N, C-alpha and C positions, 0 to 999 in steps of 0.2 A: 242346547245344553238339556241334558235329560232332568227329569224332576229330582230333586234332592231328597235323599233317604232322610235327612234330618227336618224337613218341613213339617210343621204341625198340621194336624188335621183336626176340623171341628166336627163333631158327631151331629148327626141329625137326630130326630126325636126316637126313631127305633134303635139306633146306635147307643144313645144316652141311655135307654132302657136296659139294654144288654151290659152296658158297663156298670150300671146300678146293680143289676142281679149279680154280676161277677163279684163286685164289692161285697155284697150281701154274703155270698158264698164263702170268700176268704175270710171274712169276719167270723162267720159261723165255725169255720175250720179252726181259726186261731184260737177262739174261745173254747172250744171243745179240747184241743190240744192241750191249752194251758191248764184246763180242769183236770185232764188226765195227769199231767205232770204234777199237778200240786196235790193229788190224792195222797193222804196219810202224811202229809208234811205240815208239822205245827207252825202255824204262822209266826211264832217268836224265833223259830229256827232260821238260820240262813240257808236257804237252798242250795245244795251241792251242784245244782244245774242251771244256776242263773245264766251263765254265759250260753249254755246251749239253748235256752229258752229265748234269749235275746237273738241268737243266730236263726232259730225258727222263725221268729217275728220277720227278721230282715229278708230272709229267703222268700216267704211267703209274700212280703211287699213287692219283692223283686218279680216274683211270678205273676202276681196281679198286675203289675206295670206292663208285663209283656204280653198279657193276654189282651188288656184294653188296646194297647198299641197294635195288635194284631187285628183287633175289631176295627180300630180306627183306618187301617190301612185298606180296609174292604171298600170299594166305591158304594156299595149299597148301604153302608152306615155313615157316610160321609155327607155333610151339609154342603149345599151349592156354593 
């Protein structure tokens, strides 16, 4: 039987560093986008784009997951 596409992969040190960098990049992007979306909005007001902001966060989390999964699937990033 071939290797399962659902099998978990443990990252080695280099892979862990790459995953941490990906996380930093996505966090910085999320903060920057939320900052842009909040420009000129009074904090007492209910933002008209709350749903859209939540969708942006969700899609960025999803993208981050697939980047890290892609890293984990490369043998060079896997722990023995």
